[in-house]
C-alpha positions in Angstrom: -10.9 0.2 -10.2 -12.1 -1.1 -13.1 -13.0 -5.0 -13.9 -9.6 -5.2 -16.1 -7.6 -3.4 -13.3 -9.3 -5.8 -11.2 -7.8 -8.6 -13.4 -4.3 -7.0 -12.9 -4.3 -6.6 -9.2 -5.1 -10.1 -8.8 -2.3 -11.3 -11.3 -0.1 -9.3 -8.8 -1.9 -10.9 -5.7 -1.6 -14.0 -7.2 2.2 -13.6 -7.7 2.6 -12.5 -4.1 0.8 -15.7 -3.4 3.2 -18.0 -4.7 6.5 -15.8 -3.6 5.3 -16.7 0.3 3.4 -20.0 -0.8 -0.1 -18.8 0.2 -3.8 -19.8 -1.1 -5.7 -17.1 -2.5 -10.0 -17.5 -2.1 -12.2 -15.8 -3.6 -13.2 -14.4 -0.5 -9.8 -13.1 0.3 -9.7 -11.8 -2.8 -13.0 -9.9 -2.8 -11.7 -8.6 0.4 -8.7 -6.7 -1.2 -10.8 -5.7 -4.0 -13.4 -4.0 -1.4 -11.3 -2.2 0.6 -8.2 -1.4 -2.3 -10.7 -0.5 -5.1 -10.5 3.3 -4.6 -6.8 2.9 -5.1 -5.0 3.7 -8.5 -4.0 0.6 -9.9 -0.3 1.7 -10.5 0.0 2.8 -6.9 -1.1 -1.0 -5.7 1.3 -2.4 -8.2 4.1 -0.4 -6.9 3.1 -1.1 -3.3 3.3 -4.8 -4.2 6.5 -4.8 -6.0 7.7 -2.6 -2.4 6.5 -5.0 -0.1 8.1 -8.0 -2.1 11.2 -6.3 -2.0 10.9 -5.6 1.6 11.7 -8.8 2.6 8.8 -9.3 4.6 7.9 -12.9 5.4 4.9 -12.4 5.6 1.9 -12.0 2.7 0.7 -8.2 3.2 -2.8 -7.4 4.5 -4.8 -4.7 2.5 -4.0 -2.1 5.1 0.0 -2.5 4.4 -0.5 -2.1 1.1 -2.8 0.3 1.0 0.2 2.6 3.4 2.7 2.1 0.6 0.6 3.0 -1.8 -0.9 6.4 -0.2 1.3 7.0 1.8 0.8 10.4 4.2 1.3 13.9 2.6 4.5 15.7 4.0 3.7 18.5 6.3 2.8 21.4 5.3 6.0 24.2 5.0 3.8 26.3 7.6 3.7 23.6 9.8 7.8 22.9 9.2 8.8 26.5 10.1 6.3 26.6 13.2 8.3 23.4 14.6 11.6 25.0 13.7 10.7 28.1 15.7 9.3 26.3 18.3 12.4 24.4 18.7 14.5 27.4 18.7 12.5 29.3 21.5 13.1 26.0 23.3 16.5 26.0 23.8 
């Protein structure tokens, strides 16, 4: 993530901090930067929006934003077919 993108992330985190009435220290922002630097900014901003829309009463931890920004891929079609066959045989 570029320095400009980090500033955009800071703005999003500051906005969320205001919603949750939380103080963001330099140390805390540095931690979010370090742990989320590999994620695309657009995905992180969508994750921030999703968190704000979730009605959660808590400020998100980096891992929670990461889970929203990078959801696990759906199972491969072959795996789904194998599960369906197994379920059919289990009947």
